[in-house]
C-alpha positions as CSV (number, residue, x, y, z in Angstrom):
1,M,59.8,-32.3,-149.8
2,N,61.6,-34.9,-147.8
3,S,62.5,-32.9,-144.7
4,D,62.0,-34.4,-141.3
5,A,59.4,-31.6,-140.6
6,S,57.4,-32.6,-143.6
7,R,57.5,-36.3,-142.6
8,R,56.3,-35.5,-139.1
9,R,53.4,-33.5,-140.4
10,D,52.3,-36.5,-142.5
11,V,52.2,-39.0,-139.6
12,T,48.7,-40.7,-139.6
13,V,46.7,-42.7,-137.2
14,A,47.7,-45.8,-139.2
15,D,51.4,-45.0,-138.6
16,V,50.7,-44.7,-134.8
17,A,48.8,-47.9,-134.8
18,R,51.7,-49.8,-136.5
19,A,54.2,-48.4,-134.1
20,A,52.0,-49.3,-131.1
21,Q,51.2,-52.7,-132.6
22,V,47.5,-52.2,-132.3
23,S,44.6,-51.9,-134.8
24,K,43.8,-48.6,-136.4
25,A,40.5,-48.5,-134.7
26,Q,42.1,-49.0,-131.3
27,A,44.6,-46.2,-132.0
28,A,41.8,-43.9,-133.1
29,R,39.8,-44.5,-129.9
30,A,42.9,-43.9,-127.7
31,L,43.9,-40.7,-129.6
32,G,40.4,-39.4,-129.7
33,N,39.7,-40.3,-126.1
34,Y,36.4,-42.0,-126.9
35,G,35.1,-45.6,-126.9
36,A,36.5,-48.6,-125.0
37,V,40.2,-49.2,-124.9
38,S,42.4,-50.9,-122.3
39,D,44.9,-48.9,-120.3
40,D,47.8,-50.9,-121.9
41,V,46.7,-50.1,-125.4
42,R,46.2,-46.4,-124.5
43,E,49.6,-46.1,-123.0
44,R,51.3,-47.8,-126.0
45,V,49.3,-45.6,-128.5
46,L,50.1,-42.3,-126.6
47,A,53.8,-43.3,-126.4
48,A,53.9,-44.0,-130.1
49,A,52.2,-40.8,-130.9
50,E,54.7,-38.8,-128.9
51,E,57.6,-40.6,-130.4
52,L,56.3,-40.0,-133.9
53,E,55.2,-36.4,-133.0
54,Y,51.8,-37.2,-134.3
55,R,49.4,-34.2,-134.7
56,P,45.7,-34.9,-135.1
57,N,43.7,-33.7,-138.1
58,E,41.3,-31.3,-136.3
59,L,38.8,-31.2,-139.2
60,A,38.6,-35.0,-139.3
61,R,38.3,-35.2,-135.5
62,S,35.5,-32.6,-135.4
63,M,33.6,-34.6,-138.1
64,N,34.0,-37.8,-136.1
65,T,33.1,-36.3,-132.7
66,G,30.9,-33.4,-133.6
67,K,33.2,-31.1,-131.5
68,S,35.9,-28.8,-132.8
69,H,37.1,-27.6,-129.4
70,T,36.9,-24.1,-131.0
71,I,34.9,-21.0,-129.9
72,G,34.0,-18.2,-132.2
73,V,34.1,-14.7,-130.9
74,V,32.6,-11.7,-132.8
75,V,33.3,-8.1,-131.6
76,G,32.8,-4.7,-133.1
77,D,36.3,-3.2,-132.9
78,I,39.4,-5.1,-131.9
79,E,41.3,-1.7,-131.9
80,N,39.2,-0.7,-129.0
81,P,41.1,-1.7,-125.8
82,H,37.7,-2.6,-124.2
83,F,37.2,-5.5,-126.6
84,G,40.9,-6.4,-126.5
85,L,40.8,-6.9,-122.7
86,A,37.5,-8.8,-122.9
87,T,38.9,-11.1,-125.6
88,R,42.0,-11.7,-123.4
89,G,39.6,-12.9,-120.7
90,I,37.9,-15.2,-123.2
91,T,41.0,-16.7,-124.6
92,D,42.6,-17.3,-121.2
93,T,39.5,-19.1,-120.0
94,A,39.1,-21.1,-123.2
95,K,42.7,-22.2,-123.2
96,R,42.4,-23.6,-119.7
97,S,39.4,-25.7,-120.8
98,G,41.1,-26.9,-124.0
99,F,39.4,-24.7,-126.5
100,N,40.9,-22.5,-129.2
101,V,39.4,-19.2,-130.2
102,I,38.6,-17.7,-133.6
103,L,38.2,-13.9,-133.4
104,I,36.4,-11.8,-136.1
105,N,36.1,-8.0,-136.1
106,T,32.9,-6.5,-137.7
107,D,33.6,-2.7,-137.4
108,E,30.2,-2.5,-135.7
109,D,28.5,-3.4,-139.0
110,T,25.5,-5.7,-138.8
111,E,25.9,-7.2,-142.3
112,A,29.6,-7.9,-141.4
113,E,28.4,-9.6,-138.2
114,I,25.9,-11.8,-140.1
115,D,28.8,-12.9,-142.4
116,A,31.1,-13.5,-139.5
117,V,28.5,-15.7,-137.7
118,R,28.0,-17.7,-141.0
119,V,31.8,-18.2,-141.4
120,L,32.2,-19.4,-137.9
121,L,29.3,-21.8,-138.2
122,D,30.8,-23.2,-141.4
123,K,34.0,-23.8,-139.4
124,R,32.0,-25.9,-137.0
125,V,32.8,-23.9,-133.9
126,D,31.3,-25.4,-130.8
127,G,29.7,-22.1,-129.7
128,L,29.7,-18.4,-130.2
129,I,30.3,-15.3,-128.1
130,V,29.0,-12.2,-129.8
131,A,29.0,-8.5,-128.9
132,P,26.1,-7.6,-131.2
133,A,26.4,-4.5,-133.4
134,S,22.7,-4.1,-133.2
135,S,20.4,-4.9,-130.3
136,V,17.4,-4.8,-132.7
137,E,18.5,-6.6,-135.9
138,T,19.2,-9.9,-134.3
139,Q,17.5,-12.4,-136.5
140,H,20.8,-14.2,-137.3
141,L,21.5,-14.6,-133.6
142,R,18.0,-15.9,-133.0
143,R,18.5,-18.5,-135.7
144,V,21.8,-19.6,-134.0
145,H,19.9,-19.9,-130.6
146,E,17.0,-21.8,-132.1
147,S,19.4,-24.3,-133.8
148,G,20.6,-25.3,-130.4
149,R,24.2,-23.9,-131.0
150,P,25.5,-22.5,-127.7
151,L,25.5,-18.7,-127.7
152,V,26.5,-16.0,-125.2
153,L,26.1,-12.2,-125.7
154,L,28.9,-9.9,-124.5
155,D,28.6,-6.3,-123.5
156,R,25.2,-5.7,-125.2
157,K,21.7,-7.1,-124.9
158,A,19.5,-8.3,-127.7
159,S,15.8,-7.6,-127.4
160,G,13.7,-10.8,-127.3
161,L,16.6,-13.1,-127.2
162,D,16.7,-15.3,-124.1
163,V,20.4,-16.2,-123.9
164,D,23.2,-15.7,-121.3
165,T,24.3,-12.1,-121.5
166,V,27.4,-10.7,-119.8
167,A,27.1,-6.9,-119.5
168,V,27.2,-4.1,-117.1
169,D,24.2,-2.1,-115.9
170,M,24.9,1.0,-118.1
171,E,21.7,2.9,-117.2
172,G,22.7,3.0,-113.5
173,I,26.3,4.1,-113.9
174,S,25.3,6.6,-116.6
175,H,22.8,8.1,-114.2
176,D,25.3,8.3,-111.4
177,S,28.1,9.9,-113.5
178,T,25.7,12.4,-115.0
179,S,24.4,13.3,-111.6
180,Y,28.0,13.9,-110.5
181,L,28.5,16.3,-113.3
182,I,25.2,18.1,-112.6
183,G,26.2,18.3,-109.0
184,A,29.4,20.0,-110.0
185,G,27.3,22.7,-111.8
186,H,27.2,21.4,-115.3
187,R,24.1,21.8,-117.5
188,R,25.6,21.6,-120.9
189,I,26.9,18.0,-120.9
190,A,27.8,16.4,-124.2
191,F,27.9,12.7,-125.0
192,V,29.9,11.4,-127.9
193,S,29.5,7.8,-129.3
194,T,30.5,5.8,-132.4
195,L,27.0,4.4,-132.8
196,K,26.1,4.6,-136.5
197,T,22.8,6.3,-137.4
198,D,21.3,7.6,-140.6
199,E,20.4,11.0,-139.0
200,P,21.5,13.2,-136.1
201,Y,20.2,12.5,-132.7
202,R,16.8,13.7,-131.7
203,D,14.7,13.5,-128.6
204,G,13.2,10.0,-128.1
205,M,15.2,8.5,-130.9
206,V,15.3,4.7,-130.9
207,L,19.0,3.6,-130.6
208,D,20.2,0.4,-132.1
209,S,22.6,-0.4,-129.3
210,S,21.4,-1.4,-125.8
211,Q,24.7,0.0,-124.4
212,I,24.2,3.5,-125.9
213,S,20.4,3.5,-125.3
214,D,20.9,2.7,-121.6
215,R,23.5,5.4,-121.3
216,R,21.2,7.9,-122.9
217,D,18.4,6.8,-120.5
218,G,20.6,7.2,-117.5
219,M,21.6,10.7,-118.5
220,K,18.0,11.6,-119.0
221,R,16.9,10.3,-115.6
222,A,19.7,12.3,-113.9
223,F,18.5,15.5,-115.7
224,D,14.8,14.7,-114.9
225,E,15.6,14.2,-111.2
226,A,17.5,17.6,-111.2
227,G,14.5,19.3,-112.8
228,L,16.5,20.0,-116.0
229,N,16.2,19.1,-119.6
230,L,18.7,16.8,-121.3
231,P,20.6,18.9,-123.9
232,D,19.7,16.7,-126.9
233,D,21.7,19.0,-129.2
234,L,24.9,17.8,-127.4
235,I,24.4,14.1,-128.0
236,R,26.6,13.3,-130.9
237,L,26.6,9.9,-132.7
238,N,28.6,8.6,-135.7
239,A,31.9,9.5,-134.2
240,G,34.2,7.5,-136.5
241,D,37.9,8.1,-137.0
242,N,40.2,10.4,-135.1
243,E,39.5,13.4,-137.4
244,S,35.7,13.1,-137.2
245,I,35.9,12.9,-133.4
246,K,38.1,16.0,-133.2
247,K,35.7,17.8,-135.5
248,I,32.7,16.9,-133.3
249,T,34.7,18.1,-130.2
250,R,35.5,21.4,-131.9
251,E,31.8,21.9,-132.8
252,L,30.7,21.1,-129.2
253,L,33.2,23.6,-127.7
254,Q,33.0,26.5,-130.2
255,R,29.3,26.9,-130.5
256,P,27.6,30.0,-128.9
257,D,26.3,27.8,-126.0
258,P,29.2,25.3,-125.7
259,A,29.4,22.1,-123.8
260,T,31.0,22.6,-120.4
261,A,31.6,18.9,-119.9
262,I,32.1,16.0,-122.4
263,I,31.4,12.3,-121.8
264,A,33.3,9.9,-124.2
265,S,31.6,6.5,-124.7
266,D,35.0,4.7,-125.0
267,G,38.7,5.0,-124.8
268,L,39.4,5.6,-128.5
269,I,36.9,8.5,-128.5
270,G,38.4,9.7,-125.3
271,L,41.9,10.0,-126.8
272,S,40.7,12.0,-129.8
273,V,38.6,14.3,-127.6
274,V,41.5,15.1,-125.3
275,E,43.7,15.7,-128.3
276,A,41.1,18.1,-129.8
277,I,40.8,20.0,-126.5
278,Q,44.5,20.5,-126.4
279,E,44.7,21.6,-130.0
280,L,42.1,24.3,-129.2
281,G,44.4,25.6,-126.4
282,L,41.9,24.7,-123.7
283,R,42.6,23.0,-120.4
284,I,40.9,20.2,-118.6
285,P,39.1,20.9,-116.2
286,D,39.6,24.7,-116.2
287,D,37.9,25.2,-119.5
288,V,36.0,21.9,-120.0
289,S,35.4,18.9,-117.8
290,F,35.9,15.5,-119.1
291,L,34.7,12.0,-118.3
292,M,35.0,8.7,-120.2
293,Y,34.0,5.1,-120.1
294,D,36.7,2.5,-119.4
295,D,39.8,2.9,-117.2
296,F,43.1,2.3,-119.1
297,A,46.6,3.1,-117.9
298,W,47.0,6.2,-120.0
299,T,44.0,7.9,-118.2
300,R,46.2,8.0,-115.1
301,L,49.2,9.5,-116.9
302,T,47.5,12.7,-118.2
303,T,47.6,16.0,-116.5
304,P,45.2,16.0,-114.7
305,P,44.4,12.2,-114.4
306,L,41.0,11.5,-116.0
307,T,37.8,10.7,-114.3
308,V,36.6,7.4,-115.7
309,I,33.8,4.8,-115.5
310,A,35.7,1.6,-114.8
311,Q,34.2,-1.7,-116.1
312,P,35.4,-5.2,-115.1
313,V,36.1,-5.9,-118.7
314,Y,38.6,-8.8,-118.3
315,D,36.3,-10.5,-115.8
316,M,33.4,-10.1,-118.2
317,G,35.3,-12.0,-120.9
318,V,36.1,-14.7,-118.4
319,A,32.4,-15.0,-117.4
320,A,31.3,-15.1,-121.1
321,A,33.7,-17.9,-121.9
322,A,32.8,-19.8,-118.8
323,A,29.1,-19.5,-119.6
324,L,29.6,-20.7,-123.1
325,I,31.8,-23.7,-122.2
326,R,29.2,-24.7,-119.6
327,Q,26.6,-24.8,-122.4
328,I,29.0,-26.7,-124.7
329,E,29.7,-29.3,-122.1
330,G,26.0,-29.7,-121.4
331,R,26.1,-29.2,-117.7
332,K,22.6,-29.9,-116.3
333,V,22.6,-27.2,-113.6
334,P,24.2,-24.1,-115.2
335,A,25.5,-21.5,-112.7
336,A,23.9,-18.0,-113.0
337,V,25.9,-15.6,-115.1
338,P,27.4,-13.1,-112.5
339,E,26.2,-9.6,-112.4
340,F,28.7,-6.9,-113.2
341,T,28.8,-3.3,-112.1
342,A,30.8,-0.3,-113.2
343,E,32.5,2.2,-110.9
344,L,32.9,6.0,-111.2
345,I,36.5,6.8,-110.4
346,R,36.8,10.5,-109.6
347,R,40.2,12.0,-110.5
348,G,41.1,15.5,-111.6
349,S,39.2,16.1,-114.9
350,V,35.9,17.4,-113.5
351,A,35.4,20.8,-111.9
352,A,32.8,23.5,-111.8
353,P,32.2,25.1,-115.2
354,R,34.0,28.4,-115.6
355,V,31.1,29.9,-117.6
356,T,27.7,28.4,-116.7
357,G,25.6,27.2,-119.6
358,V,21.9,27.5,-120.5
359,G,19.6,26.4,-117.7
360,N,21.4,27.9,-114.6
């Protein structure tokens, strides 16, 4: 190919050096912004680079400098608006600091996460932001940390791993929202999550995700304080696609002692639960109360608007990127990672149960 576009892509440091009438070493130092070079040489080199439309070889530059100016981000489900908004916060912050972002989705699978981390390290990313699929199986993340590679955890904690973690206090907000439902008269409160387990939930079950474990603990504390037993039979895990979530919802609402309120652990689950309720010919909150984690625009457009647990997701992404870049740049006095809290926003989807459940 002899097109102008092809010629421009093939411009090398040597071409820039010839145009600027300097040595190749001087041109490389000026273009890479390292080493000693006079202001006159730098100006000539940069002017020549602009004239020739020079584009640096990022791989070669990373091998020379040890920096790729790239951040790796690993999340569980990019279809989930929660992670989409957090990733926007990460990319906006990274861009302002001159970093590119490589995003990998794991479908909340630990083996896929291990592969993703390996791929990103092979691509010489300067650091990693990971929303771990498991808060228990974290040996791969421990190895990253022990190697000295900058690492920040997003949204979930990892047991025994002392790294910057950007997450909301889920136990506290779960307690408050459950207490709100109990105060409205509910005893049969269901909780639906995508967390993958090999068996149905049982009392005291160790949960792989710190987020879901904390939410379960918050619910249990609220029931204990009210002198009630947490309805373990209404905690449903392994909520996968739309059809499986709708099936779970039907089971919760059509059993002899049905749930009178449902808590969805994210927006995707929330959409499917609301759809299933409508298909059953039931109304929110007359027949069943509903509450979900995360506040998205559509939750204000339903009839009635939905009660939600709002999290500062975008700001969490910003904080995660800022913490990682701080590590990458080797700042001697790192600022503390800000603490984030969620807020229960009460709208119209919670009311007293029409038929009181077991325990009243």
